[in-house]
N, C-alpha and C positions, 0 to 999 in steps of 0.2 A: 504492501498500498503507500505511495506516494505522499508525503505532505507537502501540505499546499508552499510552506513558509520557506523551506530551504531544497526542497526536492531529492529528499534523501528517503532511501527504505526506513520506515520506524521499528519500533518492535524487537521481538523475539525473530522476524524475515530477515532480516538486513542480515543479522550475526550468523545464519545462515547460510545466504546468500557467500555472503564472505570468505564463512569457511568452506563450502563446496567450490569456489574458484579458486582458493588455494589449492586446495586436493587434487579438483581436478587440473591443475597446472600442472603441479606436484606430478603424479600422478601417468600425463602423455605423457609429459618428457621422460620421466624411467622407465617408460614403456617404449616411448620410442631409442633412446639407449639400449634397451635390454637387444631388439632387437635387430643395431645395428651390428651387436657382439653376437648376435646370432651368426649374420649375415657376412661379416666379416673375420670372424672367426679371435674377437680377439678380448675374447673371458670378459671383465667386468671392464673397462676402463669406458665404450661409450656410458653402461648403463651409471656409474657413475657421477661422469660428468653431467647425463642428462639430471640427476638427484639433484645437483650442484646450481645445475642452470635452473632445476624449477622450483626449487626452496627463495633459490635469490629472483626471480618472478613471479613467485609467490606473496615473498615480503615484502615485494617493493609497488607490487598492486595493493596487496592490505595497506601498506605505509601509507600510495595515493588513495585511498577511498577515505582513511580513515583524516588522515590531513583537510578533507574538502570536508569534514564536517563540521559544523560552527561550534562556536569555541563558545561556552558557558558564562554570562556576563559573572563583571566577579562584582559582590557584594564586599559595599565597606562597615566595614565594623564601626558603630560610634561607641566612644566612652559612654561610660555609662558611669556613675560617679552616685556613689550613696553617703 
């Protein structure tokens, strides 16, 4: 569900979407690396490269999404003297 004020998803659905994006990025690149390892007979070289690139891509995407969220306004504390 889109929130009209800042255009991002709200609630648990947003976190699930971010988690799925991270997992799919990592999984797809790890699977691609595994496929390349089988094709070129290189043991685990491309699998590890795929995992690390997937981790970097997933964290970068997550950081990009989180940095676009609106920041909460700071409330100034008033000095209350008794």
